[in-house]
C-alpha positions as CSV (number, residue, x, y, z in Angstrom):
1,X,-65.8,-7.1,42.7
2,X,-68.4,-4.6,43.3
3,X,-70.7,-2.5,41.1
4,X,-71.3,0.6,43.3
5,X,-74.9,0.0,44.1
6,X,-75.4,-0.1,47.8
7,X,-77.4,-2.4,49.4
8,X,-77.9,-0.9,52.7
9,X,-77.2,1.7,54.9
10,X,-75.6,0.1,58.3
11,X,-73.6,1.3,61.2
12,X,-70.4,0.9,63.1
13,X,-71.2,-1.1,66.5
14,X,-67.9,-0.8,67.4
15,X,-64.2,-0.1,66.8
16,X,-61.5,-1.6,68.5
17,X,-57.9,0.0,67.9
18,X,-55.2,-2.7,67.7
19,X,-51.2,-1.8,67.3
20,X,-51.4,-1.1,63.4
21,X,-54.9,-2.0,62.4
22,X,-58.6,-2.1,63.9
23,X,-60.9,-4.4,63.9
24,X,-64.5,-3.3,63.1
25,X,-68.0,-4.6,64.0
26,X,-70.7,-3.5,61.6
27,X,-74.6,-3.9,61.8
28,X,-76.4,-4.7,58.3
29,X,-79.2,-7.3,58.5
30,X,-79.3,-7.5,54.5
31,X,-75.9,-7.7,53.8
32,X,-75.1,-10.0,56.8
33,X,-78.0,-12.5,55.8
34,X,-76.0,-14.9,53.8
35,X,-72.7,-13.5,55.0
36,X,-69.9,-16.3,56.3
37,X,-66.3,-16.3,56.9
38,X,-64.1,-15.0,54.1
39,X,-66.7,-13.0,52.2
40,X,-66.1,-10.0,50.6
41,X,-68.0,-6.7,51.7
42,X,-67.5,-3.2,51.0
43,X,-67.8,-0.9,53.6
44,X,-68.0,3.1,52.4
45,X,-66.4,1.2,49.3
46,X,-63.6,-0.3,51.3
47,X,-63.4,-4.0,50.6
48,X,-63.0,-6.0,53.8
49,X,-62.9,-9.8,54.5
50,X,-65.8,-11.0,57.0
51,X,-64.1,-12.6,60.1
52,X,-67.2,-13.4,61.7
53,X,-71.1,-12.9,60.8
54,X,-73.7,-13.2,63.3
55,X,-77.1,-11.4,64.5
56,X,-77.0,-9.1,61.9
57,X,-73.5,-7.9,62.4
58,X,-70.3,-8.7,61.2
59,X,-66.4,-8.3,62.1
60,X,-63.4,-7.3,59.7
61,X,-60.0,-6.6,60.3
62,X,-58.7,-3.2,58.6
63,X,-54.7,-2.9,58.2
64,X,-53.2,0.3,58.7
65,X,-52.9,0.9,54.9
66,X,-56.3,1.3,54.7
67,X,-56.6,3.3,57.6
68,X,-54.5,5.7,56.5
69,X,-56.3,5.7,53.1
70,X,-59.6,5.9,53.8
71,X,-62.2,7.7,56.4
72,X,-62.2,4.1,58.1
73,X,-59.3,5.5,59.7
74,X,-61.6,8.1,61.5
75,X,-64.4,6.0,62.2
76,X,-66.1,5.6,65.2
77,X,-68.8,3.6,66.9
78,X,-72.7,4.9,65.5
79,X,-71.2,6.2,62.2
80,X,-73.4,5.3,59.7
81,X,-71.7,3.2,56.5
82,X,-72.5,2.3,53.1
83,X,-72.9,-1.7,52.3
84,X,-72.6,-4.0,49.3
85,X,-71.8,-7.5,49.0
86,X,-69.3,-8.5,46.4
87,X,-70.9,-9.0,42.9
88,X,-72.1,-12.6,42.0
89,X,-71.4,-13.9,38.4
90,X,-74.4,-13.6,36.2
91,X,-76.0,-10.6,38.0
92,X,-76.9,-7.3,36.3
93,X,-74.0,-4.6,36.5
94,X,-76.2,-1.6,37.6
95,X,-73.1,0.6,38.3
96,X,-69.3,0.1,37.2
97,X,-66.8,-2.4,37.8
98,X,-65.4,-1.4,41.2
99,X,-62.5,-3.0,43.5
100,X,-63.0,-1.7,46.9
101,X,-59.5,-0.3,47.1
102,X,-59.8,3.1,47.7
103,X,-57.4,5.7,45.9
104,X,-57.8,8.5,48.6
105,X,-60.2,10.8,50.2
106,X,-61.9,13.8,49.3
107,X,-64.0,16.3,51.1
108,X,-67.4,17.4,50.6
109,X,-67.1,21.1,49.6
110,X,-70.5,22.4,48.8
111,X,-74.4,20.8,48.1
112,X,-76.6,22.6,45.7
113,X,-80.1,21.3,46.5
114,X,-82.4,21.3,43.8
115,X,-86.3,20.1,43.6
116,X,-85.4,16.4,41.9
117,X,-81.6,16.1,42.7
118,X,-78.8,17.7,44.4
119,X,-75.4,18.8,42.7
120,X,-72.8,17.8,45.3
121,X,-69.1,19.2,44.9
122,X,-66.1,17.5,46.2
123,X,-62.7,18.5,46.9
124,X,-59.8,16.1,45.6
125,X,-56.3,15.8,45.9
126,X,-54.5,16.9,42.6
127,X,-53.1,13.4,41.9
128,X,-56.6,12.4,41.5
129,X,-58.2,14.5,39.4
130,X,-56.5,13.3,36.2
131,X,-58.1,10.2,36.4
132,X,-61.8,11.7,36.1
133,X,-63.6,12.9,33.2
134,X,-66.9,14.3,32.5
135,X,-69.7,11.8,32.1
136,X,-66.9,9.1,33.5
137,X,-67.2,7.0,36.5
138,X,-66.3,7.4,40.0
139,X,-66.9,5.9,43.5
140,X,-67.9,8.3,46.4
141,X,-68.0,6.1,49.8
142,X,-68.6,3.1,47.7
143,X,-71.6,4.7,45.6
144,X,-70.9,4.6,41.7
145,X,-71.6,7.8,40.3
146,X,-71.4,9.6,37.2
147,X,-68.9,12.9,37.0
148,X,-70.7,16.0,35.6
149,X,-67.8,18.6,36.1
150,X,-64.0,18.2,36.7
151,X,-61.7,20.8,37.7
152,X,-58.3,20.9,38.9
153,X,-59.0,20.3,42.6
154,X,-62.3,19.3,42.7
155,X,-65.5,17.2,40.8
156,X,-69.2,17.4,41.1
157,X,-72.0,14.8,40.7
158,X,-75.4,14.7,40.6
159,X,-77.5,12.8,43.2
160,X,-81.0,11.5,42.8
161,X,-83.8,11.1,45.6
162,X,-82.9,7.4,46.0
163,X,-79.1,7.6,46.6
164,X,-80.1,10.6,48.8
165,X,-82.1,8.9,50.8
166,X,-80.5,5.2,50.9
167,X,-76.7,6.2,51.3
168,X,-74.7,8.3,53.6
169,X,-74.4,10.9,50.7
170,X,-77.8,12.1,51.8
171,X,-76.2,13.0,55.3
172,X,-72.6,14.2,54.4
173,X,-72.1,17.8,55.1
174,X,-69.3,20.3,53.7
175,X,-66.1,19.1,55.3
176,X,-67.0,15.6,55.9
177,X,-64.2,13.3,54.5
178,X,-65.4,10.7,51.9
179,X,-63.5,7.8,50.2
180,X,-62.8,7.8,46.3
181,X,-62.2,5.2,44.2
182,X,-61.5,6.2,40.8
183,X,-62.2,4.1,37.5
184,X,-59.4,1.3,37.8
185,X,-59.6,1.5,33.7
186,X,-58.2,4.9,33.5
187,X,-55.1,3.8,35.8
188,X,-54.4,1.0,33.6
189,X,-54.5,3.2,30.4
190,X,-52.1,5.7,32.2
191,X,-49.7,2.9,33.0
192,X,-49.8,1.3,29.3
193,X,-49.6,4.9,27.7
194,X,-46.4,5.9,29.7
195,X,-44.7,2.5,29.2
196,X,-45.2,3.1,25.5
197,X,-44.2,6.8,25.7
198,X,-40.8,5.8,27.3
199,X,-40.1,3.1,25.3
200,X,-40.7,5.4,22.4
201,X,-38.3,8.1,23.7
202,X,-35.9,5.5,24.0
203,X,-35.6,4.3,20.6
204,X,-35.5,8.2,19.5
205,X,-32.4,8.9,21.5
């Protein structure tokens, strides 16, 4: 589990393309300070398992499903990435509960700078918009954020200076692809509700 509070902005050192997967090497001195084989680290919101950690970098294998569903499929050496270690029991939950399981990607549509914050509009697949509500939670590239406005194919978030300075969201430009993870509670509610409706429908037949 993760909280969406990015610990540091690292970068990809290397991307090795395999037959149906990829092995990436990521530089992140903070997140690798205590990392060992088998640990979980979120890279742009994608939960990955550490294969090896040494000299401020770690390697991880990325399977085809993840490459197809996230922006790691287009990643290249030198790209900046948001990094977060898995949450430890007993620590403060500063963001919201995240699994590191990306639901899909969106596209930065527009940025509206202000004196003390910035409004960012993200275009999304219509299939994901039903899980978003105003003042609800969403993760963009692993950053826990509060939804400001929701449309049929977009939503907006407001970014504070700290988020702009310390994460990749400060440098994303219109047209850039970003990873999205919706609130898992919304998906469970939908599943439970649809089952109850289906059962009630059968009873009335």
